[in-house]
C-alpha positions as CSV (number, residue, x, y, z in Angstrom):
1,M,-7.5,7.4,16.2
2,L,-4.5,8.9,14.3
3,L,-3.3,7.4,11.3
4,Y,0.5,8.1,11.1
5,L,1.8,8.5,7.5
6,L,5.1,7.2,6.5
7,R,7.3,8.0,3.6
8,R,10.7,6.0,3.5
9,G,10.6,5.0,6.9
10,T,10.2,8.5,8.7
11,I,7.0,9.8,10.2
12,L,6.2,12.9,8.3
13,C,2.7,13.7,9.9
14,Y,-0.5,12.3,11.1
15,A,-4.0,12.3,9.9
16,F,-6.7,14.4,11.8
17,P,-7.9,12.4,15.0
18,I,-11.2,10.3,14.3
19,M,-13.3,8.2,16.8
20,P,-12.9,4.5,16.7
21,M,-16.3,3.9,15.1
22,E,-15.4,6.2,12.2
23,A,-11.9,4.4,12.0
24,H,-13.4,2.0,9.4
25,R,-14.7,4.8,7.1
26,L,-11.2,6.4,6.8
27,Q,-9.6,3.6,4.9
28,D,-12.0,0.9,4.3
29,P,-10.1,-2.3,3.5
30,E,-12.6,-2.8,0.4
31,T,-10.9,0.4,-0.9
32,L,-7.8,-1.5,-1.8
33,K,-9.3,-2.6,-5.2
34,G,-8.8,0.7,-6.8
35,I,-4.9,1.3,-5.8
36,G,-1.8,-0.4,-6.9
37,V,0.5,-3.0,-4.9
38,E,3.0,-0.4,-3.7
39,D,0.5,1.9,-2.5
40,A,-1.4,-0.8,-0.6
41,K,1.9,-2.0,1.0
42,D,2.2,1.9,2.1
43,L,-0.9,1.9,3.3
44,L,-0.4,-1.6,5.4
45,V,2.8,0.0,6.9
46,Q,0.7,2.9,7.8
47,Y,-1.8,0.8,9.4
48,I,0.9,-1.3,11.4
49,T,2.7,1.9,12.4
50,S,-0.7,3.3,13.6
51,L,-1.3,0.4,15.7
52,K,2.1,0.2,17.3
53,I,1.8,3.8,18.2
54,T,-1.6,3.4,19.5
55,E,-0.5,0.5,21.8
56,K,2.4,2.5,23.1
57,Q,0.1,5.2,24.0
58,Y,-2.2,2.7,25.7
59,A,0.8,1.4,27.8
60,A,1.5,5.0,28.8
61,L,-1.9,5.6,29.9
62,G,-1.7,2.5,32.1
63,E,1.4,3.9,33.6
64,D,-0.6,7.2,34.2
65,V,-3.5,5.4,35.9
66,A,-1.2,3.6,38.1
67,K,0.7,7.1,39.0
68,W,-2.7,8.8,39.7
69,T,-3.9,5.9,41.8
70,S,-0.8,6.1,44.3
71,R,-1.7,9.8,44.4
72,I,-5.1,9.0,45.5
73,A,-3.8,6.8,48.1
74,L,-1.2,9.3,49.1
75,A,-4.0,12.2,49.4
76,R,-6.2,10.0,51.4
77,S,-3.4,9.0,53.8
78,R,-2.6,12.7,54.5
79,G,-6.3,13.7,55.0
80,S,-6.6,15.7,51.6
81,L,-10.1,14.4,50.4
82,D,-10.5,17.2,47.8
83,L,-7.1,16.3,46.3
84,A,-8.3,12.7,46.3
85,Q,-11.5,13.5,44.3
86,E,-9.4,15.2,41.8
87,A,-7.2,12.5,41.4
88,E,-10.1,10.2,40.9
89,K,-11.5,12.3,38.2
90,E,-8.0,12.2,36.4
91,V,-7.9,8.6,36.7
92,E,-11.7,8.5,35.2
93,H,-10.6,10.7,32.5
94,I,-7.3,8.7,31.7
95,T,-9.5,5.4,31.8
96,R,-11.9,6.9,29.3
97,K,-9.0,7.7,26.8
98,Q,-7.9,4.0,27.4
99,G,-11.3,2.7,26.4
100,Q,-11.1,4.6,23.1
101,L,-7.6,3.4,22.5
102,E,-8.8,-0.1,23.1
103,G,-11.4,0.3,20.4
104,E,-9.0,1.8,18.1
105,I,-6.4,-0.8,18.7
106,A,-9.2,-3.7,17.9
107,A,-10.3,-1.8,14.9
108,L,-6.9,-1.7,13.6
109,K,-6.0,-5.3,14.3
110,A,-9.1,-6.4,12.6
111,Q,-8.3,-4.3,9.4
112,I,-4.6,-5.4,9.0
113,P,-5.5,-9.0,8.3
114,A,-8.2,-7.9,6.0
115,L,-5.7,-5.9,4.1
116,R,-3.1,-8.6,4.1
117,Q,-5.7,-10.9,2.6
118,Q,-6.4,-8.7,-0.5
119,F,-2.7,-8.5,-1.6
120,P,-2.7,-11.6,-3.8
121,G,-6.0,-10.2,-5.6
122,L,-4.1,-6.7,-6.2
123,A,-1.1,-8.6,-7.7
124,A,-3.0,-10.5,-10.0
125,Q,-4.8,-7.4,-11.2
126,E,-1.5,-5.7,-12.2
127,R,-0.7,-8.6,-14.4
128,T,-2.2,-8.1,-17.8
129,I,-2.4,-10.7,-20.7
130,D,-2.8,-9.6,-24.3
131,P,-5.2,-12.2,-25.5
132,D,-4.0,-11.8,-29.1
133,L,-0.5,-12.5,-28.2
134,L,-1.5,-15.3,-25.9
135,E,-3.4,-16.7,-28.8
136,Q,-0.4,-16.5,-31.3
137,E,1.9,-18.1,-28.8
138,L,-0.3,-21.0,-28.1
139,L,-0.5,-21.4,-32.1
140,I,3.3,-21.1,-32.5
141,A,3.8,-23.6,-29.7
142,T,1.3,-26.0,-31.1
143,G,2.6,-25.6,-34.7
144,R,-0.7,-24.3,-36.0
145,L,0.0,-20.9,-37.3
146,S,-3.0,-19.3,-39.0
147,V,-2.8,-18.3,-42.6
148,S,-3.0,-14.6,-41.9
149,T,0.0,-14.9,-39.4
150,E,2.1,-16.7,-41.8
151,Q,1.1,-14.1,-44.5
152,A,2.0,-11.2,-42.4
153,E,5.3,-12.8,-41.4
154,A,6.1,-13.2,-45.3
155,E,5.4,-9.8,-46.0
156,R,7.5,-8.5,-43.3
157,I,10.5,-10.7,-44.6
158,L,9.7,-9.4,-48.1
159,Q,9.7,-5.7,-46.9
160,Q,13.0,-6.2,-45.0
161,M,14.6,-7.6,-48.1
162,E,13.4,-4.7,-50.2
163,Q,14.9,-2.4,-47.8
164,E,18.2,-4.1,-47.9
165,T,18.3,-4.1,-51.5
166,A,17.4,-0.6,-51.9
167,A,20.1,0.4,-49.4
168,D,22.6,-2.0,-51.4
169,V,21.9,0.0,-54.6
170,A,22.3,3.3,-52.9
171,L,25.6,2.3,-51.3
172,K,26.8,1.0,-54.7
173,A,26.0,4.4,-56.4
174,L,27.6,6.1,-53.8
175,K,30.8,4.2,-54.1
176,A,30.7,4.5,-57.9
177,K,30.5,8.3,-57.5
178,M,33.6,8.3,-55.3
179,N,35.5,6.3,-57.5
180,L,34.7,8.5,-60.7
181,G,35.1,11.9,-59.0
């Protein structure tokens, strides 16, 4: 199987060929747990692209089988049994390739839905909730702020007032210097 890699809609390269039985080990759908949603989408696009390319290769091999079958008939009609045998060997070779591609197509078709099913879980993992913030928002919504939260808010307001007062005093001093000088 060839896994074609995409970047912004362009095929850059392909991974090394692997056998259909090893296809699930390259990117096991269970491995999506450690990657982000965007990376998972890219991986899904790569799987779909690989599926479509593999299906096209399978169709092309079907055309080759038809071509070589007609060559077998032509060689037999002209009495060239050695050419007919060579053409039969080629048909067998192409048929084996088709069998491999069928396995790859089946594996990809099985993995794509498995990947799609994991997207809601990945999106949920990316959303994080701060439990302290959630608790404060709930307390505010119910009107039951804790004493420590009220005290912290009062201290913040007092500090802001002190800073404003210090800035006002410094501004008055500067104005006084400019008027006297």
